[in-house]
mmJSON file of the N, C-alpha and C atoms, coordinates in Angstrom:
{"data_MODEL":{"atom_site":{
"group_PDB":["ATOM","ATOM","ATOM","ATOM","ATOM","ATOM","ATOM","ATOM","ATOM","ATOM","ATOM","ATOM","ATOM","ATOM","ATOM","ATOM","ATOM","ATOM","ATOM","ATOM","ATOM","ATOM","ATOM","ATOM","ATOM","ATOM","ATOM","ATOM","ATOM","ATOM","ATOM","ATOM","ATOM","ATOM","ATOM","ATOM","ATOM","ATOM","ATOM","ATOM","ATOM","ATOM","ATOM","ATOM","ATOM","ATOM","ATOM","ATOM","ATOM","ATOM","ATOM","ATOM","ATOM","ATOM","ATOM","ATOM","ATOM","ATOM","ATOM","ATOM","ATOM","ATOM","ATOM","ATOM","ATOM","ATOM","ATOM","ATOM","ATOM","ATOM","ATOM","ATOM","ATOM","ATOM","ATOM","ATOM","ATOM","ATOM","ATOM","ATOM","ATOM","ATOM","ATOM","ATOM","ATOM","ATOM","ATOM","ATOM","ATOM","ATOM","ATOM","ATOM","ATOM","ATOM","ATOM","ATOM","ATOM","ATOM","ATOM","ATOM","ATOM","ATOM","ATOM","ATOM","ATOM","ATOM","ATOM","ATOM","ATOM","ATOM","ATOM","ATOM","ATOM","ATOM","ATOM","ATOM","ATOM","ATOM","ATOM","ATOM","ATOM","ATOM","ATOM","ATOM","ATOM","ATOM","ATOM","ATOM","ATOM","ATOM","ATOM","ATOM","ATOM","ATOM","ATOM","ATOM","ATOM","ATOM","ATOM","ATOM","ATOM","ATOM","ATOM","ATOM","ATOM","ATOM","ATOM","ATOM","ATOM","ATOM","ATOM","ATOM","ATOM","ATOM","ATOM","ATOM","ATOM","ATOM","ATOM","ATOM","ATOM","ATOM","ATOM","ATOM","ATOM","ATOM","ATOM","ATOM","ATOM","ATOM","ATOM","ATOM","ATOM","ATOM","ATOM","ATOM","ATOM","ATOM","ATOM","ATOM","ATOM","ATOM","ATOM","ATOM","ATOM","ATOM","ATOM","ATOM","ATOM","ATOM","ATOM","ATOM","ATOM","ATOM","ATOM","ATOM","ATOM","ATOM","ATOM","ATOM","ATOM","ATOM","ATOM","ATOM","ATOM","ATOM","ATOM","ATOM","ATOM","ATOM"],
"id":[1,2,3,4,5,6,7,8,9,10,11,12,13,14,15,16,17,18,19,20,21,22,23,24,25,26,27,28,29,30,31,32,33,34,35,36,37,38,39,40,41,42,43,44,45,46,47,48,49,50,51,52,53,54,55,56,57,58,59,60,61,62,63,64,65,66,67,68,69,70,71,72,73,74,75,76,77,78,79,80,81,82,83,84,85,86,87,88,89,90,91,92,93,94,95,96,97,98,99,100,101,102,103,104,105,106,107,108,109,110,111,112,113,114,115,116,117,118,119,120,121,122,123,124,125,126,127,128,129,130,131,132,133,134,135,136,137,138,139,140,141,142,143,144,145,146,147,148,149,150,151,152,153,154,155,156,157,158,159,160,161,162,163,164,165,166,167,168,169,170,171,172,173,174,175,176,177,178,179,180,181,182,183,184,185,186,187,188,189,190,191,192,193,194,195,196,197,198,199,200,201,202,203,204,205,206,207,208,209,210],
"type_symbol":["N","C","C","N","C","C","N","C","C","N","C","C","N","C","C","N","C","C","N","C","C","N","C","C","N","C","C","N","C","C","N","C","C","N","C","C","N","C","C","N","C","C","N","C","C","N","C","C","N","C","C","N","C","C","N","C","C","N","C","C","N","C","C","N","C","C","N","C","C","N","C","C","N","C","C","N","C","C","N","C","C","N","C","C","N","C","C","N","C","C","N","C","C","N","C","C","N","C","C","N","C","C","N","C","C","N","C","C","N","C","C","N","C","C","N","C","C","N","C","C","N","C","C","N","C","C","N","C","C","N","C","C","N","C","C","N","C","C","N","C","C","N","C","C","N","C","C","N","C","C","N","C","C","N","C","C","N","C","C","N","C","C","N","C","C","N","C","C","N","C","C","N","C","C","N","C","C","N","C","C","N","C","C","N","C","C","N","C","C","N","C","C","N","C","C","N","C","C","N","C","C","N","C","C","N","C","C","N","C","C"],
"label_atom_id":["N","CA","C","N","CA","C","N","CA","C","N","CA","C","N","CA","C","N","CA","C","N","CA","C","N","CA","C","N","CA","C","N","CA","C","N","CA","C","N","CA","C","N","CA","C","N","CA","C","N","CA","C","N","CA","C","N","CA","C","N","CA","C","N","CA","C","N","CA","C","N","CA","C","N","CA","C","N","CA","C","N","CA","C","N","CA","C","N","CA","C","N","CA","C","N","CA","C","N","CA","C","N","CA","C","N","CA","C","N","CA","C","N","CA","C","N","CA","C","N","CA","C","N","CA","C","N","CA","C","N","CA","C","N","CA","C","N","CA","C","N","CA","C","N","CA","C","N","CA","C","N","CA","C","N","CA","C","N","CA","C","N","CA","C","N","CA","C","N","CA","C","N","CA","C","N","CA","C","N","CA","C","N","CA","C","N","CA","C","N","CA","C","N","CA","C","N","CA","C","N","CA","C","N","CA","C","N","CA","C","N","CA","C","N","CA","C","N","CA","C","N","CA","C","N","CA","C","N","CA","C","N","CA","C","N","CA","C","N","CA","C","N","CA","C"],
"label_alt_id":[null,null,null,null,null,null,null,null,null,null,null,null,null,null,null,null,null,null,null,null,null,null,null,null,null,null,null,null,null,null,null,null,null,null,null,null,null,null,null,null,null,null,null,null,null,null,null,null,null,null,null,null,null,null,null,null,null,null,null,null,null,null,null,null,null,null,null,null,null,null,null,null,null,null,null,null,null,null,null,null,null,null,null,null,null,null,null,null,null,null,null,null,null,null,null,null,null,null,null,null,null,null,null,null,null,null,null,null,null,null,null,null,null,null,null,null,null,null,null,null,null,null,null,null,null,null,null,null,null,null,null,null,null,null,null,null,null,null,null,null,null,null,null,null,null,null,null,null,null,null,null,null,null,null,null,null,null,null,null,null,null,null,null,null,null,null,null,null,null,null,null,null,null,null,null,null,null,null,null,null,null,null,null,null,null,null,null,null,null,null,null,null,null,null,null,null,null,null,null,null,null,null,null,null,null,null,null,null,null,null],
"label_comp_id":["MET","MET","MET","SER","SER","SER","ASP","ASP","ASP","HIS","HIS","HIS","ILE","ILE","ILE","TYR","TYR","TYR","LYS","LYS","LYS","LEU","LEU","LEU","ILE","ILE","ILE","GLU","GLU","GLU","LEU","LEU","LEU","VAL","VAL","VAL","GLY","GLY","GLY","SER","SER","SER","SER","SER","SER","GLN","GLN","GLN","ASP","ASP","ASP","SER","SER","SER","VAL","VAL","VAL","GLU","GLU","GLU","ASP","ASP","ASP","ALA","ALA","ALA","VAL","VAL","VAL","ASN","ASN","ASN","SER","SER","SER","ALA","ALA","ALA","LEU","LEU","LEU","THR","THR","THR","LYS","LYS","LYS","ALA","ALA","ALA","ASN","ASN","ASN","ASN","ASN","ASN","SER","SER","SER","LEU","LEU","LEU","SER","SER","SER","ASN","ASN","ASN","MET","MET","MET","ARG","ARG","ARG","TRP","TRP","TRP","PHE","PHE","PHE","GLU","GLU","GLU","VAL","VAL","VAL","CYS","CYS","CYS","ASP","ASP","ASP","ILE","ILE","ILE","ARG","ARG","ARG","GLY","GLY","GLY","ASN","ASN","ASN","ILE","ILE","ILE","GLU","GLU","GLU","ASN","ASN","ASN","GLY","GLY","GLY","GLN","GLN","GLN","VAL","VAL","VAL","ASP","ASP","ASP","HIS","HIS","HIS","TRP","TRP","TRP","GLN","GLN","GLN","VAL","VAL","VAL","THR","THR","THR","ILE","ILE","ILE","LYS","LYS","LYS","VAL","VAL","VAL","GLY","GLY","GLY","PHE","PHE","PHE","THR","THR","THR","LEU","LEU","LEU","LYS","LYS","LYS","GLU","GLU","GLU","ASP","ASP","ASP"],
"label_asym_id":["A","A","A","A","A","A","A","A","A","A","A","A","A","A","A","A","A","A","A","A","A","A","A","A","A","A","A","A","A","A","A","A","A","A","A","A","A","A","A","A","A","A","A","A","A","A","A","A","A","A","A","A","A","A","A","A","A","A","A","A","A","A","A","A","A","A","A","A","A","A","A","A","A","A","A","A","A","A","A","A","A","A","A","A","A","A","A","A","A","A","A","A","A","A","A","A","A","A","A","A","A","A","A","A","A","A","A","A","A","A","A","A","A","A","A","A","A","A","A","A","A","A","A","A","A","A","A","A","A","A","A","A","A","A","A","A","A","A","A","A","A","A","A","A","A","A","A","A","A","A","A","A","A","A","A","A","A","A","A","A","A","A","A","A","A","A","A","A","A","A","A","A","A","A","A","A","A","A","A","A","A","A","A","A","A","A","A","A","A","A","A","A","A","A","A","A","A","A","A","A","A","A","A","A","A","A","A","A","A","A"],
"label_entity_id":["1","1","1","1","1","1","1","1","1","1","1","1","1","1","1","1","1","1","1","1","1","1","1","1","1","1","1","1","1","1","1","1","1","1","1","1","1","1","1","1","1","1","1","1","1","1","1","1","1","1","1","1","1","1","1","1","1","1","1","1","1","1","1","1","1","1","1","1","1","1","1","1","1","1","1","1","1","1","1","1","1","1","1","1","1","1","1","1","1","1","1","1","1","1","1","1","1","1","1","1","1","1","1","1","1","1","1","1","1","1","1","1","1","1","1","1","1","1","1","1","1","1","1","1","1","1","1","1","1","1","1","1","1","1","1","1","1","1","1","1","1","1","1","1","1","1","1","1","1","1","1","1","1","1","1","1","1","1","1","1","1","1","1","1","1","1","1","1","1","1","1","1","1","1","1","1","1","1","1","1","1","1","1","1","1","1","1","1","1","1","1","1","1","1","1","1","1","1","1","1","1","1","1","1","1","1","1","1","1","1"],
"label_seq_id":[1,1,1,2,2,2,3,3,3,4,4,4,5,5,5,6,6,6,7,7,7,8,8,8,9,9,9,10,10,10,11,11,11,12,12,12,13,13,13,14,14,14,15,15,15,16,16,16,17,17,17,18,18,18,19,19,19,20,20,20,21,21,21,22,22,22,23,23,23,24,24,24,25,25,25,26,26,26,27,27,27,28,28,28,29,29,29,30,30,30,31,31,31,32,32,32,33,33,33,34,34,34,35,35,35,36,36,36,37,37,37,38,38,38,39,39,39,40,40,40,41,41,41,42,42,42,43,43,43,44,44,44,45,45,45,46,46,46,47,47,47,48,48,48,49,49,49,50,50,50,51,51,51,52,52,52,53,53,53,54,54,54,55,55,55,56,56,56,57,57,57,58,58,58,59,59,59,60,60,60,61,61,61,62,62,62,63,63,63,64,64,64,65,65,65,66,66,66,67,67,67,68,68,68,69,69,69,70,70,70],
"pdbx_PDB_ins_code":[null,null,null,null,null,null,null,null,null,null,null,null,null,null,null,null,null,null,null,null,null,null,null,null,null,null,null,null,null,null,null,null,null,null,null,null,null,null,null,null,null,null,null,null,null,null,null,null,null,null,null,null,null,null,null,null,null,null,null,null,null,null,null,null,null,null,null,null,null,null,null,null,null,null,null,null,null,null,null,null,null,null,null,null,null,null,null,null,null,null,null,null,null,null,null,null,null,null,null,null,null,null,null,null,null,null,null,null,null,null,null,null,null,null,null,null,null,null,null,null,null,null,null,null,null,null,null,null,null,null,null,null,null,null,null,null,null,null,null,null,null,null,null,null,null,null,null,null,null,null,null,null,null,null,null,null,null,null,null,null,null,null,null,null,null,null,null,null,null,null,null,null,null,null,null,null,null,null,null,null,null,null,null,null,null,null,null,null,null,null,null,null,null,null,null,null,null,null,null,null,null,null,null,null,null,null,null,null,null,null],
"Cartn_x":[139.788,139.033,139.898,140.04,140.861,140.022,140.698,140.015,139.692,138.575,138.177,138.113,138.519,138.351,137.354,136.337,135.283,135.329,135.04,134.791,133.275,132.76,131.325,130.962,129.988,129.499,127.981,127.44,125.992,125.479,124.397,123.787,122.298,121.709,120.258,119.753,118.858,118.244,116.793,116.245,114.843,114.147,112.834,112.019,110.568,109.867,108.429,107.667,108.335,107.657,107.666,108.858,108.922,110.212,110.204,111.398,112.502,112.149,113.138,113.787,112.995,113.553,114.467,114.15,115.005,116.367,116.361,117.618,118.403,117.739,118.424,118.972,118.279,118.753,120.074,120.137,121.371,122.513,122.241,123.292,123.774,122.861,123.236,124.136,123.774,124.587,125.954,125.978,127.245,128.157,127.57,128.357,129.172,128.775,129.541,130.899,131.034,132.304,132.939,132.202,132.747,132.876,133.829,133.94,133.936,133.689,133.714,132.623,131.473,130.365,129.908,129.676,129.357,128.008,127.59,126.345,125.783,124.513,123.895,122.956,122.689,121.778,120.834,119.536,118.567,118.534,118.798,118.865,117.627,117.029,115.916,115.058,113.759,112.818,111.92,111.842,110.981,110.143,109.083,108.26,107.684,107.407,106.763,105.292,104.412,102.972,102.432,101.652,101.006,99.543,98.634,97.198,96.804,97.4,97.064,97.622,98.504,99.103,100.636,101.275,102.745,103.157,103.95,104.428,105.849,106.652,108.073,108.633,109.453,110.165,111.607,112.152,113.558,114.123,115.174,115.73,117.213,117.598,119.001,119.566,120.69,121.342,122.811,123.359,124.797,125.28,126.37,126.92,128.344,128.604,129.945,130.628,131.875,132.644,134.054,134.66,136.004,137.032,138.087,139.19,140.108,140.786,141.717,142.864,143.284,144.447,145.718,146.715,148.02,148.773],
"Cartn_y":[214.517,214.709,214.275,215.129,214.787,214.101,213.365,212.733,213.806,213.645,214.599,213.908,214.622,214.197,215.165,214.614,215.445,215.412,216.532,216.645,216.669,216.01,215.914,216.536,217.441,218.038,217.889,218.042,217.962,219.326,219.775,221.057,220.865,221.755,221.759,223.153,223.215,224.478,224.488,225.685,225.78,226.88,226.721,227.701,227.549,228.647,228.599,228.356,228.467,228.381,227.003,226.368,225.099,224.337,223.081,222.241,222.814,223.208,223.77,225.03,225.889,227.085,226.737,225.69,225.257,224.793,224.035,223.584,224.787,225.684,226.863,227.751,227.851,228.628,228.07,226.762,226.122,226.315,226.128,226.263,227.704,228.655,230.068,230.473,230.062,230.394,229.716,228.446,227.711,228.324,228.863,229.45,230.659,231.261,232.391,231.97,230.706,230.278,229.073,228.425,227.269,227.601,226.958,227.099,225.711,225.673,224.436,223.433,223.918,222.998,222.404,221.097,220.421,219.716,219.176,218.404,218.362,217.986,217.788,216.595,216.046,214.908,215.226,215.117,215.331,214.072,214.222,213.086,212.958,214.093,214.055,215.296,215.126,216.246,216.16,217.271,217.363,218.623,218.652,219.85,220.097,221.35,221.762,222.035,221.556,221.716,222.742,223.672,224.686,224.78,224.532,224.578,223.675,222.496,221.527,221.831,222.813,223.212,223.164,222.986,223.052,224.485,224.637,225.956,226.211,225.172,225.333,224.03,224.125,222.972,222.986,221.802,221.656,220.497,220.77,219.78,219.57,218.322,217.973,217.524,218.126,217.765,217.458,216.607,216.404,217.144,217.885,218.68,218.207,217.935,217.549,218.704,218.951,219.972,219.464,219.939,219.48,220.232,219.519,220.117,220.848,221.862,222.609,221.721,221.929,221.202,221.749,220.888,221.347,222.175],
"Cartn_z":[45.547,46.777,47.955,48.927,50.086,51.15,52.021,53.147,54.188,54.851,55.876,57.228,58.247,59.624,60.241,60.906,61.48,63.0,63.592,65.023,65.169,66.185,66.396,67.742,67.735,68.97,69.028,70.212,70.4,70.861,70.241,70.564,70.803,71.573,71.77,71.428,70.437,70.054,70.502,70.684,71.093,70.308,70.177,69.476,69.896,69.944,70.182,68.892,67.747,66.452,65.814,65.721,64.993,65.289,64.906,65.011,64.13,62.918,61.992,62.571,63.179,63.807,64.976,65.711,66.812,66.29,65.19,64.57,64.073,63.352,62.818,63.926,65.034,66.18,66.705,66.86,67.346,66.359,65.073,64.06,63.93,63.995,63.896,65.055,66.248,67.425,67.349,66.953,66.854,65.795,64.743,63.657,64.126,65.25,65.797,66.346,66.753,67.347,66.65,65.75,65.029,63.549,62.909,61.46,60.83,59.565,58.769,59.162,59.648,59.913,58.585,58.561,57.305,57.304,58.442,58.469,59.878,59.965,61.273,61.213,62.377,62.533,63.695,63.454,64.531,65.386,66.669,67.591,68.468,68.817,69.754,69.561,69.64,69.57,70.794,71.516,72.689,72.575,73.344,73.362,74.734,74.995,76.23,75.929,76.787,76.583,77.578,77.077,77.909,77.483,78.412,78.13,76.955,76.904,75.87,74.497,74.38,73.1,73.203,72.053,72.027,72.341,73.38,73.783,73.301,73.238,72.943,72.376,71.353,70.787,71.269,71.524,71.9,71.082,70.309,69.384,69.682,69.886,70.08,68.737,68.353,67.09,67.34,66.513,66.452,65.213,65.364,64.267,63.979,62.726,62.292,61.596,61.948,61.252,61.023,59.937,59.592,60.43,60.773,61.512,60.546,61.031,60.192,59.741,58.512,57.972,58.589,58.754,59.294,58.311],
"occupancy":[1.0,1.0,1.0,1.0,1.0,1.0,1.0,1.0,1.0,1.0,1.0,1.0,1.0,1.0,1.0,1.0,1.0,1.0,1.0,1.0,1.0,1.0,1.0,1.0,1.0,1.0,1.0,1.0,1.0,1.0,1.0,1.0,1.0,1.0,1.0,1.0,1.0,1.0,1.0,1.0,1.0,1.0,1.0,1.0,1.0,1.0,1.0,1.0,1.0,1.0,1.0,1.0,1.0,1.0,1.0,1.0,1.0,1.0,1.0,1.0,1.0,1.0,1.0,1.0,1.0,1.0,1.0,1.0,1.0,1.0,1.0,1.0,1.0,1.0,1.0,1.0,1.0,1.0,1.0,1.0,1.0,1.0,1.0,1.0,1.0,1.0,1.0,1.0,1.0,1.0,1.0,1.0,1.0,1.0,1.0,1.0,1.0,1.0,1.0,1.0,1.0,1.0,1.0,1.0,1.0,1.0,1.0,1.0,1.0,1.0,1.0,1.0,1.0,1.0,1.0,1.0,1.0,1.0,1.0,1.0,1.0,1.0,1.0,1.0,1.0,1.0,1.0,1.0,1.0,1.0,1.0,1.0,1.0,1.0,1.0,1.0,1.0,1.0,1.0,1.0,1.0,1.0,1.0,1.0,1.0,1.0,1.0,1.0,1.0,1.0,1.0,1.0,1.0,1.0,1.0,1.0,1.0,1.0,1.0,1.0,1.0,1.0,1.0,1.0,1.0,1.0,1.0,1.0,1.0,1.0,1.0,1.0,1.0,1.0,1.0,1.0,1.0,1.0,1.0,1.0,1.0,1.0,1.0,1.0,1.0,1.0,1.0,1.0,1.0,1.0,1.0,1.0,1.0,1.0,1.0,1.0,1.0,1.0,1.0,1.0,1.0,1.0,1.0,1.0,1.0,1.0,1.0,1.0,1.0,1.0],
"B_iso_or_equiv":[0.0,0.0,0.0,0.0,0.0,0.0,0.0,0.0,0.0,0.0,0.0,0.0,0.0,0.0,0.0,0.0,0.0,0.0,0.0,0.0,0.0,0.0,0.0,0.0,0.0,0.0,0.0,0.0,0.0,0.0,0.0,0.0,0.0,0.0,0.0,0.0,0.0,0.0,0.0,0.0,0.0,0.0,0.0,0.0,0.0,0.0,0.0,0.0,0.0,0.0,0.0,0.0,0.0,0.0,0.0,0.0,0.0,0.0,0.0,0.0,0.0,0.0,0.0,0.0,0.0,0.0,0.0,0.0,0.0,0.0,0.0,0.0,0.0,0.0,0.0,0.0,0.0,0.0,0.0,0.0,0.0,0.0,0.0,0.0,0.0,0.0,0.0,0.0,0.0,0.0,0.0,0.0,0.0,0.0,0.0,0.0,0.0,0.0,0.0,0.0,0.0,0.0,0.0,0.0,0.0,0.0,0.0,0.0,0.0,0.0,0.0,0.0,0.0,0.0,0.0,0.0,0.0,0.0,0.0,0.0,0.0,0.0,0.0,0.0,0.0,0.0,0.0,0.0,0.0,0.0,0.0,0.0,0.0,0.0,0.0,0.0,0.0,0.0,0.0,0.0,0.0,0.0,0.0,0.0,0.0,0.0,0.0,0.0,0.0,0.0,0.0,0.0,0.0,0.0,0.0,0.0,0.0,0.0,0.0,0.0,0.0,0.0,0.0,0.0,0.0,0.0,0.0,0.0,0.0,0.0,0.0,0.0,0.0,0.0,0.0,0.0,0.0,0.0,0.0,0.0,0.0,0.0,0.0,0.0,0.0,0.0,0.0,0.0,0.0,0.0,0.0,0.0,0.0,0.0,0.0,0.0,0.0,0.0,0.0,0.0,0.0,0.0,0.0,0.0,0.0,0.0,0.0,0.0,0.0,0.0],
"pdbx_formal_charge":[null,null,null,null,null,null,null,null,null,null,null,null,null,null,null,null,null,null,null,null,null,null,null,null,null,null,null,null,null,null,null,null,null,null,null,null,null,null,null,null,null,null,null,null,null,null,null,null,null,null,null,null,null,null,null,null,null,null,null,null,null,null,null,null,null,null,null,null,null,null,null,null,null,null,null,null,null,null,null,null,null,null,null,null,null,null,null,null,null,null,null,null,null,null,null,null,null,null,null,null,null,null,null,null,null,null,null,null,null,null,null,null,null,null,null,null,null,null,null,null,null,null,null,null,null,null,null,null,null,null,null,null,null,null,null,null,null,null,null,null,null,null,null,null,null,null,null,null,null,null,null,null,null,null,null,null,null,null,null,null,null,null,null,null,null,null,null,null,null,null,null,null,null,null,null,null,null,null,null,null,null,null,null,null,null,null,null,null,null,null,null,null,null,null,null,null,null,null,null,null,null,null,null,null,null,null,null,null,null,null],
"auth_seq_id":[1,1,1,2,2,2,3,3,3,4,4,4,5,5,5,6,6,6,7,7,7,8,8,8,9,9,9,10,10,10,11,11,11,12,12,12,13,13,13,14,14,14,15,15,15,16,16,16,17,17,17,18,18,18,19,19,19,20,20,20,21,21,21,22,22,22,23,23,23,24,24,24,25,25,25,26,26,26,27,27,27,28,28,28,29,29,29,30,30,30,31,31,31,32,32,32,33,33,33,34,34,34,35,35,35,36,36,36,37,37,37,38,38,38,39,39,39,40,40,40,41,41,41,42,42,42,43,43,43,44,44,44,45,45,45,46,46,46,47,47,47,48,48,48,49,49,49,50,50,50,51,51,51,52,52,52,53,53,53,54,54,54,55,55,55,56,56,56,57,57,57,58,58,58,59,59,59,60,60,60,61,61,61,62,62,62,63,63,63,64,64,64,65,65,65,66,66,66,67,67,67,68,68,68,69,69,69,70,70,70],
"auth_comp_id":["MET","MET","MET","SER","SER","SER","ASP","ASP","ASP","HIS","HIS","HIS","ILE","ILE","ILE","TYR","TYR","TYR","LYS","LYS","LYS","LEU","LEU","LEU","ILE","ILE","ILE","GLU","GLU","GLU","LEU","LEU","LEU","VAL","VAL","VAL","GLY","GLY","GLY","SER","SER","SER","SER","SER","SER","GLN","GLN","GLN","ASP","ASP","ASP","SER","SER","SER","VAL","VAL","VAL","GLU","GLU","GLU","ASP","ASP","ASP","ALA","ALA","ALA","VAL","VAL","VAL","ASN","ASN","ASN","SER","SER","SER","ALA","ALA","ALA","LEU","LEU","LEU","THR","THR","THR","LYS","LYS","LYS","ALA","ALA","ALA","ASN","ASN","ASN","ASN","ASN","ASN","SER","SER","SER","LEU","LEU","LEU","SER","SER","SER","ASN","ASN","ASN","MET","MET","MET","ARG","ARG","ARG","TRP","TRP","TRP","PHE","PHE","PHE","GLU","GLU","GLU","VAL","VAL","VAL","CYS","CYS","CYS","ASP","ASP","ASP","ILE","ILE","ILE","ARG","ARG","ARG","GLY","GLY","GLY","ASN","ASN","ASN","ILE","ILE","ILE","GLU","GLU","GLU","ASN","ASN","ASN","GLY","GLY","GLY","GLN","GLN","GLN","VAL","VAL","VAL","ASP","ASP","ASP","HIS","HIS","HIS","TRP","TRP","TRP","GLN","GLN","GLN","VAL","VAL","VAL","THR","THR","THR","ILE","ILE","ILE","LYS","LYS","LYS","VAL","VAL","VAL","GLY","GLY","GLY","PHE","PHE","PHE","THR","THR","THR","LEU","LEU","LEU","LYS","LYS","LYS","GLU","GLU","GLU","ASP","ASP","ASP"],
"auth_asym_id":["A","A","A","A","A","A","A","A","A","A","A","A","A","A","A","A","A","A","A","A","A","A","A","A","A","A","A","A","A","A","A","A","A","A","A","A","A","A","A","A","A","A","A","A","A","A","A","A","A","A","A","A","A","A","A","A","A","A","A","A","A","A","A","A","A","A","A","A","A","A","A","A","A","A","A","A","A","A","A","A","A","A","A","A","A","A","A","A","A","A","A","A","A","A","A","A","A","A","A","A","A","A","A","A","A","A","A","A","A","A","A","A","A","A","A","A","A","A","A","A","A","A","A","A","A","A","A","A","A","A","A","A","A","A","A","A","A","A","A","A","A","A","A","A","A","A","A","A","A","A","A","A","A","A","A","A","A","A","A","A","A","A","A","A","A","A","A","A","A","A","A","A","A","A","A","A","A","A","A","A","A","A","A","A","A","A","A","A","A","A","A","A","A","A","A","A","A","A","A","A","A","A","A","A","A","A","A","A","A","A"],
"auth_atom_id":["N","CA","C","N","CA","C","N","CA","C","N","CA","C","N","CA","C","N","CA","C","N","CA","C","N","CA","C","N","CA","C","N","CA","C","N","CA","C","N","CA","C","N","CA","C","N","CA","C","N","CA","C","N","CA","C","N","CA","C","N","CA","C","N","CA","C","N","CA","C","N","CA","C","N","CA","C","N","CA","C","N","CA","C","N","CA","C","N","CA","C","N","CA","C","N","CA","C","N","CA","C","N","CA","C","N","CA","C","N","CA","C","N","CA","C","N","CA","C","N","CA","C","N","CA","C","N","CA","C","N","CA","C","N","CA","C","N","CA","C","N","CA","C","N","CA","C","N","CA","C","N","CA","C","N","CA","C","N","CA","C","N","CA","C","N","CA","C","N","CA","C","N","CA","C","N","CA","C","N","CA","C","N","CA","C","N","CA","C","N","CA","C","N","CA","C","N","CA","C","N","CA","C","N","CA","C","N","CA","C","N","CA","C","N","CA","C","N","CA","C","N","CA","C","N","CA","C","N","CA","C","N","CA","C","N","CA","C","N","CA","C","N","CA","C"],
"pdbx_PDB_model_num":[1,1,1,1,1,1,1,1,1,1,1,1,1,1,1,1,1,1,1,1,1,1,1,1,1,1,1,1,1,1,1,1,1,1,1,1,1,1,1,1,1,1,1,1,1,1,1,1,1,1,1,1,1,1,1,1,1,1,1,1,1,1,1,1,1,1,1,1,1,1,1,1,1,1,1,1,1,1,1,1,1,1,1,1,1,1,1,1,1,1,1,1,1,1,1,1,1,1,1,1,1,1,1,1,1,1,1,1,1,1,1,1,1,1,1,1,1,1,1,1,1,1,1,1,1,1,1,1,1,1,1,1,1,1,1,1,1,1,1,1,1,1,1,1,1,1,1,1,1,1,1,1,1,1,1,1,1,1,1,1,1,1,1,1,1,1,1,1,1,1,1,1,1,1,1,1,1,1,1,1,1,1,1,1,1,1,1,1,1,1,1,1,1,1,1,1,1,1,1,1,1,1,1,1,1,1,1,1,1,1]
}}}
């Protein structure tokens, strides 16, 4: 097993449906420009309220990905 060095970035995903969809939205978009994503950590969950109901979820995640080997 080799040692890994990770780069850490912060992303915010949003969804009208669920927290899970908000996370998946952020990861799907990030996957278009990042490679070697390995893990994520949920840092913050927020929501928008409309007429006493949850209207929108917003989730902040930290994503770790491995750097390319030389």
